C-alpha positions as CSV (number, residue, x, y, z in Angstrom):
1,X,0.0,-0.2,0.0
2,X,2.8,2.5,1.0
3,X,4.7,1.9,-2.3
4,X,1.1,2.3,-4.1
5,X,0.8,5.7,-2.5
6,X,4.1,6.7,-3.0
7,X,4.1,5.9,-6.8
8,X,0.8,8.0,-6.9
9,X,2.2,10.8,-5.4
10,X,5.2,10.7,-7.7
11,X,2.8,10.5,-10.9
12,X,0.7,13.4,-9.5
13,X,3.6,15.7,-8.7
14,X,4.6,15.2,-12.3
15,X,1.6,17.2,-13.4
16,X,2.3,20.2,-11.8
17,X,3.2,23.3,-13.7
18,X,6.8,23.9,-14.5
19,X,8.1,27.0,-12.8
20,X,11.0,28.9,-14.3
21,X,13.3,28.9,-11.1
22,X,12.8,25.2,-11.0
23,X,13.8,24.8,-14.4
24,X,17.0,26.6,-13.9
25,X,18.0,24.9,-10.8
26,X,17.8,21.6,-12.6
27,X,20.8,19.9,-13.9
28,X,19.5,20.6,-17.8
29,X,18.3,24.2,-16.9
30,X,19.0,25.7,-20.5
31,X,17.7,23.0,-22.2
32,X,14.7,22.9,-20.2
33,X,14.2,26.7,-21.0
34,X,14.5,26.2,-24.5
35,X,12.1,23.6,-24.5
36,X,9.6,25.7,-22.5
37,X,9.9,28.7,-25.0
38,X,9.6,25.9,-27.9
39,X,6.1,24.9,-26.6
40,X,4.8,28.1,-27.1
41,X,6.5,29.9,-29.8
42,X,7.0,27.0,-32.4
43,X,3.6,25.6,-32.2
44,X,1.9,29.0,-32.2
45,X,4.1,30.2,-35.2
46,X,3.5,26.8,-36.9
47,X,-0.5,27.6,-36.4
48,X,0.1,31.1,-37.9
49,X,2.1,30.0,-40.7
50,X,-0.5,27.3,-41.6
51,X,-3.2,29.8,-41.3
52,X,-1.6,32.3,-43.6
53,X,-1.0,29.8,-46.0
54,X,-5.0,29.1,-46.1
55,X,-5.6,32.6,-46.7
56,X,-3.0,32.7,-49.5
57,X,-4.7,29.9,-51.0
58,X,-8.1,32.0,-51.1
59,X,-6.1,34.9,-52.8
60,X,-5.8,37.0,-49.6
61,X,-2.8,38.6,-48.3
62,X,-2.3,37.1,-44.9
63,X,-0.7,40.6,-43.8
64,X,-3.7,42.7,-45.1
65,X,-6.0,40.2,-43.2
66,X,-4.1,40.1,-39.9
67,X,-3.9,44.0,-40.2
68,X,-7.5,44.1,-40.7
69,X,-8.3,41.8,-37.7
70,X,-6.1,44.0,-35.2
71,X,-7.9,47.4,-36.4
72,X,-11.2,45.7,-36.1
73,X,-10.7,44.5,-32.4
74,X,-7.9,47.3,-30.8
75,X,-8.4,49.9,-33.4
76,X,-11.9,50.9,-31.8
77,X,-13.2,51.1,-28.6
78,X,-16.4,49.4,-29.7
79,X,-14.4,46.2,-31.1
80,X,-12.2,46.3,-28.0
81,X,-15.4,46.1,-25.8
82,X,-17.0,43.4,-28.0
83,X,-13.8,41.4,-27.5
84,X,-13.7,41.7,-23.7
85,X,-17.6,41.0,-23.8
86,X,-17.1,37.7,-25.9
87,X,-14.2,36.6,-23.8
88,X,-16.2,36.7,-20.5
89,X,-18.3,33.7,-21.0
90,X,-15.5,31.6,-22.9
91,X,-13.3,32.2,-19.9
92,X,-15.8,31.0,-17.3
93,X,-16.6,27.7,-19.2
94,X,-13.1,27.2,-20.0
95,X,-12.0,27.2,-16.2
96,X,-14.5,24.3,-15.7
97,X,-13.3,22.6,-18.9
98,X,-9.9,22.8,-17.3
99,X,-10.6,21.3,-13.9
100,X,-12.5,18.6,-15.5
101,X,-9.7,17.7,-18.0
102,X,-7.1,17.6,-15.5
103,X,-9.2,14.4,-13.9
104,X,-9.6,13.0,-17.5
105,X,-13.2,14.1,-17.5
106,X,-14.1,15.0,-21.0
107,X,-16.9,17.0,-20.8
108,X,-18.2,19.2,-23.5
109,X,-21.4,20.2,-22.1
110,X,-20.8,23.8,-21.4
111,X,-23.3,24.8,-24.3
112,X,-26.2,23.0,-23.0
113,X,-25.5,24.1,-19.4
114,X,-25.2,27.7,-20.5
115,X,-28.6,27.7,-22.3
116,X,-30.1,25.8,-19.1
117,X,-29.0,28.5,-17.0
118,X,-30.4,31.2,-19.5
119,X,-33.8,29.7,-19.1
120,X,-33.6,29.8,-15.4
121,X,-32.7,33.3,-15.3
122,X,-35.6,34.3,-17.8
123,X,-38.0,32.3,-15.4
124,X,-37.0,34.6,-12.4
125,X,-36.8,37.7,-14.5
126,X,-40.5,37.4,-15.9
127,X,-41.6,36.2,-12.5
128,X,-40.2,38.5,-9.8
129,X,-41.9,42.0,-9.6
130,X,-40.0,44.8,-11.0
131,X,-39.8,46.2,-7.4
132,X,-37.4,43.8,-6.3
133,X,-34.3,45.1,-4.7
134,X,-31.6,44.8,-7.3
135,X,-28.9,43.3,-5.3
136,X,-30.9,40.5,-3.9
137,X,-32.5,40.0,-7.3
138,X,-29.5,39.7,-9.2
139,X,-27.8,37.6,-6.6
140,X,-30.7,35.2,-6.7
141,X,-30.5,35.2,-10.6
142,X,-26.7,34.3,-10.6
143,X,-27.5,31.4,-8.0
144,X,-30.1,30.2,-10.2
145,X,-28.1,30.2,-13.7
146,X,-25.4,28.4,-11.6
147,X,-27.7,25.8,-10.0
148,X,-29.1,25.1,-13.4
149,X,-25.7,24.7,-14.9
150,X,-25.0,22.2,-12.0
151,X,-28.4,20.1,-12.3
152,X,-27.9,19.9,-16.2
153,X,-24.1,18.6,-15.6
154,X,-25.5,16.1,-12.8
155,X,-27.2,13.7,-15.3
156,X,-23.9,12.9,-17.5
157,X,-21.9,12.8,-14.2
158,X,-24.3,10.2,-12.7
159,X,-24.2,8.3,-15.9
160,X,-20.5,8.2,-16.2
161,X,-19.9,7.1,-12.5
162,X,-23.0,4.5,-12.4
163,X,-23.3,3.4,-15.9
164,X,-20.1,4.1,-17.5
165,X,-21.6,6.1,-20.2
166,X,-19.0,8.0,-22.2
167,X,-19.4,11.9,-20.8
168,X,-18.4,13.4,-24.3
169,X,-21.7,11.4,-25.9
170,X,-24.1,12.3,-22.9
171,X,-22.8,16.1,-22.5
172,X,-22.9,16.7,-26.4
173,X,-26.5,15.1,-26.7
174,X,-27.5,17.5,-23.8
175,X,-26.1,20.5,-25.6
176,X,-28.6,20.1,-28.2
177,X,-31.5,19.3,-25.7
178,X,-30.6,22.6,-23.8
179,X,-30.8,24.6,-27.1
180,X,-33.9,23.3,-28.2
181,X,-35.4,23.8,-24.9
182,X,-34.6,27.2,-24.7
183,X,-36.2,27.7,-28.2
184,X,-39.4,25.9,-27.0
185,X,-39.6,28.3,-23.8
186,X,-39.3,31.3,-26.0
187,X,-41.7,30.1,-28.4
188,X,-44.5,29.0,-25.9
189,X,-44.0,31.1,-22.6
190,X,-41.9,34.2,-23.1
191,X,-42.1,35.2,-26.6
192,X,-42.2,38.8,-27.6
193,X,-45.3,39.1,-29.6
194,X,-44.1,42.3,-31.4
195,X,-41.0,40.8,-32.5
196,X,-40.4,39.3,-36.0
197,X,-37.7,36.9,-34.5
198,X,-37.4,34.5,-32.1
199,X,-36.9,36.4,-28.9
200,X,-38.4,37.3,-25.6
201,X,-39.2,41.0,-24.5
202,X,-36.2,42.9,-23.1
203,X,-35.6,42.1,-19.5
204,X,-36.2,44.9,-16.7
205,X,-33.3,47.5,-16.4
206,X,-33.6,47.0,-12.9
207,X,-32.0,43.3,-13.5
208,X,-29.0,44.6,-15.7
209,X,-25.5,43.8,-14.5
210,X,-23.8,46.9,-13.1
211,X,-21.6,48.2,-15.8
212,X,-17.9,49.2,-15.6
213,X,-17.1,53.1,-15.6
214,X,-20.1,53.8,-18.1
215,X,-19.0,51.3,-20.9
216,X,-20.7,48.1,-22.2
217,X,-18.6,46.0,-20.0
218,X,-20.2,44.5,-16.9
219,X,-19.3,43.3,-13.5
220,X,-19.4,39.6,-15.1
221,X,-15.9,40.2,-16.5
222,X,-14.5,41.0,-12.9
223,X,-16.2,38.0,-11.4
224,X,-14.6,35.7,-14.3
225,X,-11.1,37.1,-13.5
226,X,-11.7,36.8,-9.9
227,X,-12.6,33.2,-10.1
228,X,-9.1,32.5,-11.9
229,X,-6.9,32.6,-8.8
230,X,-9.6,30.4,-6.9
231,X,-9.4,27.6,-9.7
232,X,-5.5,28.3,-9.7
233,X,-5.4,27.5,-5.7
234,X,-8.1,24.8,-6.0
235,X,-6.1,23.0,-8.8
236,X,-2.7,23.2,-8.0
237,X,-2.6,24.0,-4.2
238,X,-5.4,22.2,-2.5
239,X,-6.2,18.5,-1.2
240,X,-9.1,18.2,-3.8
241,X,-6.9,19.4,-6.5
242,X,-4.5,16.8,-5.7
243,X,-7.3,14.4,-5.7
244,X,-8.2,15.4,-9.3
245,X,-4.7,15.2,-10.3
246,X,-4.3,11.8,-8.9
247,X,-7.5,10.6,-10.6
248,X,-6.4,11.9,-14.1
249,X,-3.0,10.0,-13.5
250,X,-4.2,6.6,-12.3
251,X,-8.0,6.3,-11.3
252,X,-7.3,2.7,-10.1
253,X,-4.3,3.5,-7.8
254,X,-6.3,6.7,-6.6
255,X,-9.2,4.1,-5.5
256,X,-6.8,1.9,-3.8
257,X,-5.1,4.6,-1.7
258,X,-8.8,5.7,-0.3
259,X,-9.6,8.4,-2.9
260,X,-13.3,8.5,-3.6
261,X,-13.2,8.6,-7.1
262,X,-16.6,8.7,-8.1
263,X,-17.5,11.3,-5.7
264,X,-14.8,13.4,-7.0
265,X,-15.8,13.1,-10.6
266,X,-19.4,14.0,-9.6
267,X,-18.0,17.1,-7.9
268,X,-15.7,17.6,-11.2
269,X,-19.0,17.8,-13.0
270,X,-20.9,19.9,-10.9
271,X,-18.2,22.7,-10.6
272,X,-17.8,22.7,-14.1
273,X,-21.4,22.7,-14.9
274,X,-21.8,25.6,-11.8
275,X,-19.1,27.7,-14.1
276,X,-20.8,27.2,-17.5
277,X,-24.1,28.2,-15.8
278,X,-22.6,31.1,-14.3
279,X,-21.6,32.2,-17.7
280,X,-25.0,31.9,-19.1
281,X,-26.3,34.0,-16.3
282,X,-23.8,36.4,-16.8
283,X,-24.2,36.8,-20.4
284,X,-27.8,37.1,-20.1
285,X,-27.9,39.7,-17.6
286,X,-24.9,41.7,-18.7
287,X,-24.9,41.6,-22.5
288,X,-28.1,40.0,-24.1
289,X,-30.6,41.5,-21.8
290,X,-33.1,38.7,-23.1
291,X,-33.3,35.4,-24.6
292,X,-32.8,35.2,-28.3
293,X,-32.7,32.1,-30.5
294,X,-28.9,32.5,-31.4
295,X,-28.0,33.6,-27.8
296,X,-24.5,31.7,-27.9
297,X,-22.3,31.6,-30.8
298,X,-20.9,28.5,-29.8
299,X,-19.2,29.6,-26.5
300,X,-19.4,26.1,-25.1
301,X,-17.6,24.6,-28.0
302,X,-15.2,27.5,-28.4
303,X,-14.1,27.1,-24.6
304,X,-13.0,23.5,-25.5
305,X,-10.2,25.2,-27.5
306,X,-9.6,27.9,-24.9
307,X,-9.0,24.9,-22.3
308,X,-6.8,23.2,-24.6
309,X,-4.8,26.0,-25.7
310,X,-4.2,27.1,-21.9
311,X,-3.2,23.5,-21.3
312,X,-6.1,23.4,-18.7
313,X,-4.1,25.9,-16.6
314,X,-6.4,28.7,-15.1
315,X,-3.8,31.7,-15.7
316,X,-3.4,30.4,-19.2
317,X,-7.0,30.5,-20.0
318,X,-7.0,34.2,-19.8
319,X,-4.9,35.1,-22.8
320,X,-6.1,32.0,-24.6
321,X,-9.8,33.5,-24.2
322,X,-9.0,36.8,-25.2
323,X,-6.9,35.3,-28.2
324,X,-10.1,33.4,-29.5
325,X,-12.3,36.1,-28.5
326,X,-10.2,38.5,-30.7
327,X,-10.3,36.1,-33.5
328,X,-14.1,36.0,-33.4
329,X,-14.6,39.5,-33.1
330,X,-11.9,40.4,-35.9
331,X,-13.5,37.8,-38.1
332,X,-16.2,40.5,-38.9
333,X,-13.6,42.9,-40.0
334,X,-12.2,40.4,-42.6
335,X,-15.6,39.1,-43.8
336,X,-16.5,42.9,-44.6
337,X,-13.2,43.6,-46.2
338,X,-12.3,40.4,-47.9
339,X,-15.6,38.2,-48.1
340,X,-14.0,35.6,-45.9
341,X,-16.9,33.6,-44.1
342,X,-16.6,33.7,-40.3
343,X,-16.5,30.0,-40.1
344,X,-12.7,30.3,-41.6
345,X,-11.7,31.9,-38.0
346,X,-13.0,28.5,-36.3
347,X,-10.8,26.9,-38.8
348,X,-7.8,28.9,-38.0
349,X,-8.6,28.4,-34.3
350,X,-8.6,24.8,-34.5
351,X,-5.3,25.0,-36.7
352,X,-3.7,26.9,-33.7
353,X,-4.9,24.1,-31.3
354,X,-3.9,21.0,-33.3
355,X,-0.5,22.8,-33.9
356,X,0.1,23.4,-30.1
357,X,-1.3,19.9,-29.3
358,X,1.1,18.4,-31.8
359,X,4.2,20.5,-30.5
360,X,3.4,19.0,-27.0
361,X,3.4,15.6,-28.0
362,X,6.5,15.9,-30.0
363,X,8.3,17.9,-27.3
364,X,7.4,15.3,-24.4
365,X,8.0,12.6,-26.3
366,X,11.7,13.2,-26.7
367,X,11.7,14.3,-22.9
368,X,14.3,12.2,-20.9
369,X,12.8,10.1,-18.6
370,X,14.5,11.9,-15.5
């Protein structure tokens, strides 16, 4: 038993993020530092090169396209604000994905949990009287959205631990259920009779999230950033984080040393669902201010790429979310300027992820056993 526990501790420790001072104290400090730089620069550069070749194949100058995207995102206050609004739900969902993926729980259910939370928030908005005090009302709605996301994630979690149902399949199917459920609710319960599209009436202004310094940015951005150090502590410095790493490394050995694997996996599902639900509540109350048919442009799916780009690290999720949000917002500029479909940006983002994952595989495959 002691040997098994020692092996488990050794394997879990290897999953800790590499720190610069530890690298330079090691015997091969220079080699490790070069490898660290290569893990970021080489795959990212390769992805940009492949994306440039795709643009060139379409007859478009890559430099001109990238310049247009930058001007769209950072060249105007509106574009920069749009990027931050887009990045807020991405970051929240990606934080939950990163926690789950470290336990080898491959949930992709953020999209369904996002829409379940939106339904819960709308139900409260149209039920509570407009005279409801703002702060208690907003806290209740954020809590309801988070709870809805947790409940939406509970079913695939239970199926995983009790029936060994693959969570990729179950969460993916529940995504469509969540989206269609929201559409049904809009059509049958909350539809705006004066609108020609699928949407609800606007929410009362009293239920808008507070905005930051007179901009369109809302406090949900601060909430998302505040959760980054919380998830960092949970994943890397807490007992629960050690359990998650241990389960992801070797679930059988984890069970042998007394870790409650099934309970931990259920908690991973619930936390991931809670963060996705919070993302849905924040987006509805802070940006959309109503339910609409295309409420999400694919936040739950894009957040998968955010988590993978960040290598499931909370700090890495921030620049990854900003990068993919910038690509999404900048795609509107290149669509107008060059006629490139916005789907091209999704292809480009996927190429970046594939290059970075391929770079990780090649670098760590050649790593010495020591």
